[in-house]
DRENDO-447076 format. One record per residue (C-alpha): residue in three letters; x, y, z. Coordinates in steps of 0.25 Angstrom, whole numbers, padded with zeros to 4 digits, always signed. Example, Ala and Ser with C-alpha at 12.3 -4.5 7.8 and 13.67 -1.06 7.14 Angstrom:
residues 2
Ala+0049-0018+0031 Ser+0055-0004+0029 
***
This chain:
residues 375
Unk-0086-0356-0060 Unk-0074-0354-0069 Unk-0082-0347-0080 Unk-0088-0338-0069 Unk-0074-0335-0063 Unk-0069-0331-0077 Unk-0081-0323-0081 Unk-0080-0315-0068 Unk-0065-0312-0070 Unk-0068-0308-0084 Unk-0079-0298-0079 Unk-0069-0293-0069 Unk-0059-0290-0080 Unk-0070-0284-0089 Unk-0073-0274-0077 Unk-0059-0271-0075 Unk-0058-0267-0090 Unk-0070-0258-0089 Unk-0065-0252-0076 Unk-0053-0247-0084 Unk-0061-0238-0093 Unk-0073-0234-0084 Unk-0075-0225-0072 Unk-0068-0230-0059 Unk-0079-0238-0053 Unk-0077-0245-0039 Unk-0089-0253-0041 Unk-0084-0259-0054 Unk-0070-0262-0047 Unk-0077-0269-0036 Unk-0085-0277-0046 Unk-0073-0281-0054 Unk-0065-0286-0042 Unk-0077-0293-0038 Unk-0079-0300-0051 Unk-0064-0304-0051 Unk-0065-0310-0037 Unk-0077-0318-0041 Unk-0070-0323-0054 Unk-0057-0327-0047 Unk-0065-0334-0036 Unk-0073-0342-0046 Unk-0061-0346-0053 Unk-0054-0350-0040 Unk-0066-0358-0036 Unk-0066-0366-0049 Unk-0051-0368-0047 Unk-0051-0372-0033 Unk-0056-0387-0034 Unk-0047-0389-0047 Unk-0035-0388-0038 Unk-0040-0391-0025 Unk-0038-0377-0019 Unk-0048-0376-0008 Unk-0042-0362-0003 Unk-0044-0357-0017 Unk-0059-0360-0015 Unk-0060-0352-0002 Unk-0052-0340-0009 Unk-0062-0340-0021 Unk-0074-0340-0011 Unk-0069-0328-0004 Unk-0066-0321-0017 Unk-0079-0325-0023 Unk-0087-0318-0011 Unk-0077-0306-0011 Unk-0080-0304-0026 Unk-0095-0304-0024 Unk-0093-0294-0013 Unk-0085-0285-0022 Unk-0097-0286-0032 Unk-0107-0282-0022 Unk-0098-0270-0018 Unk-0097-0266-0032 Unk-0112-0265-0033 Unk-0113-0257-0020 Unk-0103-0247-0026 Unk-0110-0246-0039 Unk-0123-0244-0034 Unk-0118-0234-0023 Unk-0122-0242-0010 Unk-0116-0236+0002 Unk-0110-0243+0014 Unk-0110-0256+0007 Unk-0096-0261+0012 Unk-0100-0265+0026 Unk-0112-0273+0021 Unk-0103-0280+0010 Unk-0093-0284+0020 Unk-0104-0289+0029 Unk-0109-0298+0017 Unk-0095-0302+0013 Unk-0089-0306+0026 Unk-0099-0317+0030 Unk-0098-0323+0016 Unk-0083-0324+0018 Unk-0084-0329+0032 Unk-0094-0340+0027 Unk-0084-0344+0016 Unk-0072-0344+0026 Unk-0080-0354+0035 Unk-0084-0363+0023 Unk-0069-0364+0019 Unk-0064-0366+0033 Unk-0074-0377+0035 Unk-0070-0384+0022 Unk-0084-0382+0016 Unk-0084-0390+0002 Unk-0083-0382-0011 Unk-0098-0384-0015 Unk-0103-0378-0001 Unk-0093-0367-0002 Unk-0097-0363-0016 Unk-0112-0363-0011 Unk-0108-0354+0001 Unk-0101-0344-0009 Unk-0113-0345-0018 Unk-0123-0342-0007 Unk-0115-0330-0002 Unk-0113-0324-0016 Unk-0128-0326-0019 Unk-0132-0319-0007 Unk-0123-0307-0011 Unk-0128-0307-0025 Unk-0142-0307-0021 Unk-0140-0295-0012 Unk-0134-0288-0024 Unk-0146-0292-0032 Unk-0155-0286-0022 Unk-0147-0273-0021 Unk-0147-0272-0037 Unk-0162-0275-0038 Unk-0167-0266-0027 Unk-0167-0252-0034 Unk-0180-0251-0041 Unk-0174-0242-0052 Unk-0161-0251-0054 Unk-0156-0251-0068 Unk-0159-0263-0076 Unk-0145-0268-0077 Unk-0144-0267-0061 Unk-0157-0275-0060 Unk-0151-0286-0070 Unk-0139-0287-0061 Unk-0147-0288-0049 Unk-0156-0299-0055 Unk-0144-0307-0060 Unk-0139-0306-0045 Unk-0152-0311-0040 Unk-0152-0323-0050 Unk-0138-0327-0046 Unk-0142-0327-0031 Unk-0154-0335-0034 Unk-0147-0345-0043 Unk-0136-0347-0032 Unk-0146-0349-0021 Unk-0154-0359-0030 Unk-0141-0367-0032 Unk-0138-0367-0017 Unk-0152-0371-0014 Unk-0154-0383-0024 Unk-0139-0387-0026 Unk-0132-0383-0013 Unk-0124-0394-0007 Unk-0125-0403-0019 Unk-0111-0408-0023 Unk-0116-0411-0037 Unk-0109-0401-0046 Unk-0117-0405-0059 Unk-0124-0394-0066 Unk-0139-0392-0062 Unk-0149-0381-0066 Unk-0147-0374-0052 Unk-0132-0374-0054 Unk-0133-0370-0068 Unk-0142-0358-0064 Unk-0132-0354-0053 Unk-0121-0354-0063 Unk-0129-0346-0073 Unk-0133-0336-0062 Unk-0118-0335-0059 Unk-0114-0332-0074 Unk-0126-0322-0075 Unk-0121-0315-0062 Unk-0107-0314-0068 Unk-0111-0309-0082 Unk-0123-0300-0078 Unk-0117-0294-0066 Unk-0103-0292-0073 Unk-0109-0285-0085 Unk-0120-0278-0077 Unk-0110-0272-0067 Unk-0101-0267-0079 Unk-0114-0261-0086 Unk-0118-0254-0073 Unk-0105-0248-0071 Unk-0104-0243-0086 Unk-0118-0237-0084 Unk-0114-0230-0072 Unk-0101-0225-0079 Unk-0110-0220-0091 Unk-0119-0213-0082 Unk-0107-0206-0075 Unk-0102-0202-0088 Unk-0115-0196-0093 Unk-0116-0189-0080 Unk-0102-0183-0081 Unk-0106-0178-0095 Unk-0119-0171-0092 Unk-0118-0168-0077 Unk-0110-0156-0070 Unk-0102-0163-0060 Unk-0103-0152-0049 Unk-0118-0148-0050 Unk-0124-0161-0055 Unk-0131-0153-0066 Unk-0131-0155-0081 Unk-0118-0149-0087 Unk-0118-0139-0098 Unk-0119-0149-0110 Unk-0130-0158-0103 Unk-0138-0146-0099 Unk-0138-0141-0114 Unk-0142-0155-0119 Unk-0154-0157-0109 Unk-0158-0143-0110 Unk-0159-0143-0125 Unk-0167-0156-0124 Unk-0177-0150-0115 Unk-0178-0138-0124 Unk-0181-0146-0136 Unk-0191-0154-0128 Unk-0198-0142-0123 Unk-0199-0137-0137 Unk-0205-0150-0142 Unk-0216-0150-0131 Unk-0218-0135-0131 Unk-0215-0134-0116 Unk-0208-0122-0110 Unk-0193-0123-0105 Unk-0185-0113-0097 Unk-0170-0111-0096 Unk-0162-0105-0084 Unk-0148-0100-0083 Unk-0142-0100-0069 Unk-0130-0094-0063 Unk-0124-0094-0049 Unk-0122-0080-0045 Unk-0108-0075-0041 Unk-0102-0089-0043 Unk-0088-0085-0047 Unk-0087-0076-0034 Unk-0092-0089-0027 Unk-0081-0097-0032 Unk-0070-0086-0030 Unk-0075-0083-0016 Unk-0078-0096-0010 Unk-0071-0106-0019 Unk-0075-0116-0030 Unk-0080-0126-0020 Unk-0090-0116-0016 Unk-0094-0114-0030 Unk-0095-0128-0033 Unk-0104-0129-0020 Unk-0113-0118-0026 Unk-0115-0125-0039 Unk-0119-0138-0032 Unk-0129-0131-0023 Unk-0135-0124-0035 Unk-0136-0137-0042 Unk-0143-0144-0031 Unk-0152-0132-0028 Unk-0156-0132-0043 Unk-0159-0147-0043 Unk-0168-0145-0031 Unk-0176-0134-0037 Unk-0177-0138-0052 Unk-0186-0149-0057 Unk-0181-0162-0061 Unk-0182-0160-0076 Unk-0176-0146-0076 Unk-0162-0146-0083 Unk-0151-0139-0076 Unk-0136-0138-0080 Unk-0123-0131-0076 Unk-0118-0124-0088 Unk-0105-0120-0082 Unk-0100-0114-0069 Unk-0111-0108-0061 Unk-0121-0107-0073 Unk-0133-0116-0074 Unk-0144-0118-0084 Unk-0158-0124-0081 Unk-0169-0129-0091 Unk-0183-0130-0086 Unk-0192-0138-0095 Unk-0207-0135-0095 Unk-0205-0122-0089 Unk-0210-0108-0092 Unk-0203-0095-0089 Unk-0211-0093-0076 Unk-0208-0107-0071 Unk-0193-0105-0075 Unk-0192-0092-0067 Unk-0199-0099-0055 Unk-0189-0110-0056 Unk-0177-0101-0057 Unk-0182-0093-0045 Unk-0183-0105-0037 Unk-0169-0110-0040 Unk-0163-0096-0037 Unk-0169-0096-0023 Unk-0165-0110-0021 Unk-0151-0107-0024 Unk-0151-0095-0016 Unk-0156-0103-0004 Unk-0146-0115-0006 Unk-0134-0114+0003 Unk-0120-0116-0003 Unk-0113-0122+0009 Unk-0099-0123+0002 Unk-0098-0108+0001 Unk-0097-0096+0011 Unk-0108-0095+0022 Unk-0119-0086+0017 Unk-0117-0088+0002 Unk-0130-0089-0006 Unk-0129-0094-0020 Unk-0138-0087-0030 Unk-0141-0089-0045 Unk-0145-0081-0056 Unk-0155-0087-0066 Unk-0159-0083-0081 Unk-0172-0089-0086 Unk-0178-0091-0100 Unk-0188-0100-0107 Unk-0182-0107-0119 Unk-0190-0103-0131 Unk-0196-0111-0142 Unk-0185-0117-0151 Unk-0175-0108-0143 Unk-0161-0115-0142 Unk-0156-0118-0129 Unk-0144-0109-0131 Unk-0152-0097-0134 Unk-0161-0099-0121 Unk-0148-0101-0113 Unk-0143-0087-0118 Unk-0156-0080-0114 Unk-0156-0087-0100 Unk-0141-0083-0099 Unk-0145-0069-0102 Unk-0156-0069-0091 Unk-0145-0075-0081 Unk-0136-0064-0084 Unk-0147-0054-0081 Unk-0150-0061-0068 Unk-0135-0060-0064 Unk-0134-0045-0068 Unk-0147-0042-0061 Unk-0142-0046-0048 Unk-0141-0061-0048 Unk-0149-0071-0040 Unk-0161-0069-0049 Unk-0168-0075-0061 Unk-0170-0068-0074 Unk-0178-0071-0086 Unk-0171-0071-0100 Unk-0176-0064-0112 Unk-0186-0071-0121 Unk-0181-0078-0133 Unk-0179-0069-0145 Unk-0189-0073-0156 Unk-0183-0076-0169 Unk-0187-0068-0181 
***
């Protein structure tokens, strides 16, 4: 018990150190305080009989259950569950009430320990079910869930075979229960830290590649993926098309109705494009109101058809944050990327086509000039 307490406090300190250099995470904060509460409770439980402090025993029981509740709250926050606070209180209060009754009636230490263990096992079993339920849950999440399940089963086995037995000598069942407790501490502690790190890493990758306003690829990420698609098309001998798009009169929109209206127009355009395009099409925001789109496996005719569908969909999409009656339009330049043509050269041709669409009246699709043949 003393080793478990020291170990849980060490995990709490480790998490506190990680939190100082990581993205602010309420879930990790809940987990840290939960581990600290459990560790202190275990140490107090070990100290209580050494000094005959029955009140310390009762205090550690409440802290123990409270720490488990904080860990459950951390899982709920991390996995994005909603309206969990009421359910958590409905689970914690009966446990505290049972412990209060046991303490008030002078329940012996062994029976009080069995009661605490049973309540904790129920809580951990519930957490295991939640972690293992998603079919596509990550392996690390499944390992934590399986570890929780093992702990709950080991505790119930101890209560079933050894419950009420005053003999404190080590038996295989008691050994299994303590082993499960150590695994719960180590696997769940490191596991939750790794889950938080994975989430932080994914967030950093998203910030490095995704435009925050539209959710599309940013300029750098678009060029990387577009060039990879171009090289793949070259190897496979497949066609690939490139579109340059520009929201018409965007500066006047910002100046006349404010930047909030402009931002809303950009988001509406992005949502409309995602609804029209295929899943494997590559679209990115190059800057301001300018976008680019790569259509793998698409000839010029297919690219023109896709551009026209997108143009009409944008025209029909309401921009609620702007003045009533405003209709957003886009101008589009379309080219196919030639064999062994560099992406920048194809972009230049598409940009010329876009300029022709804008000078030709806007809200239209223009085809770019074919690639110049090298001598």
